[in-house]
C-alpha positions as CSV (number, residue, x, y, z in Angstrom):
1,X,0.0,0.0,0.0
2,X,1.5,3.4,-1.0
3,X,2.5,5.9,1.7
4,X,0.5,9.1,1.4
5,X,2.6,12.2,1.0
6,X,1.7,15.4,2.7
7,X,-1.1,16.9,0.7
8,X,-0.5,20.2,-1.0
9,X,-2.8,22.0,-3.4
10,X,-2.0,21.1,-7.0
11,X,0.5,23.5,-8.7
12,X,0.9,25.4,-5.4
13,X,1.8,29.0,-6.1
14,X,4.8,30.6,-4.4
15,X,2.4,33.3,-3.0
16,X,0.3,30.6,-1.3
17,X,3.3,29.1,0.3
18,X,4.5,32.5,1.5
19,X,1.0,33.4,2.9
20,X,0.9,30.0,4.6
21,X,4.3,30.4,6.3
22,X,3.6,34.0,7.3
23,X,0.1,33.1,8.7
24,X,1.6,30.4,10.9
25,X,4.4,32.7,12.1
26,X,2.1,35.6,12.8
27,X,-0.4,33.3,14.6
28,X,2.4,32.1,16.9
29,X,3.8,35.6,17.4
30,X,0.3,36.6,18.4
31,X,0.3,33.8,21.0
32,X,-2.7,32.2,19.4
33,X,-3.3,28.5,18.9
34,X,-5.1,27.4,15.7
35,X,-8.1,26.7,17.9
36,X,-8.0,30.3,19.4
37,X,-7.6,31.8,15.9
38,X,-10.6,29.8,14.8
39,X,-12.7,31.1,17.7
40,X,-11.7,34.7,16.9
41,X,-12.3,34.5,13.1
42,X,-15.1,31.9,12.9
43,X,-13.0,29.9,10.5
44,X,-12.8,26.2,11.3
45,X,-9.5,25.1,13.0
46,X,-9.1,22.3,10.4
47,X,-9.3,24.9,7.6
48,X,-6.8,27.1,9.3
49,X,-4.5,24.1,9.5
50,X,-5.0,23.4,5.8
51,X,-4.3,27.1,5.0
52,X,-1.1,27.1,7.0
53,X,0.0,24.0,5.0
54,X,-0.8,25.7,1.7
55,X,-3.4,23.1,0.9
56,X,-6.1,25.5,-0.4
57,X,-6.5,28.7,-2.2
58,X,-7.8,31.4,0.1
59,X,-10.2,34.2,-0.8
60,X,-9.4,37.8,-0.1
61,X,-12.1,38.1,2.6
62,X,-10.6,35.2,4.5
63,X,-7.1,36.6,4.2
64,X,-8.2,40.0,5.5
65,X,-10.0,38.3,8.5
66,X,-6.9,36.2,9.3
67,X,-4.5,39.2,9.0
68,X,-6.7,41.3,11.2
69,X,-6.9,38.6,13.8
70,X,-3.1,38.2,14.0
71,X,-2.7,42.0,14.0
72,X,-0.7,42.2,10.7
73,X,-1.4,44.3,7.6
74,X,-2.4,42.0,4.8
75,X,0.5,43.1,2.6
76,X,2.9,41.8,5.2
77,X,1.4,38.4,4.9
78,X,2.9,38.2,1.4
79,X,6.5,39.3,2.2
80,X,9.1,36.6,1.7
């Protein structure tokens, strides 16, 4: 039986990877767990995990909500 590799969105864009890495870093810097961020934003914890692992595209409204919750301007979430 084949071993399943870590799931990533097909043809993952560099920007998605950058946003994912910066979201995780900003969440940790804000001293929030994924569960706490979920409670603040209304976004399911499992979905936050998937976003932090660059598994899904994320809409602008969700990006804004997450950036506000971790107290970062949205443009900073795309800086390498």
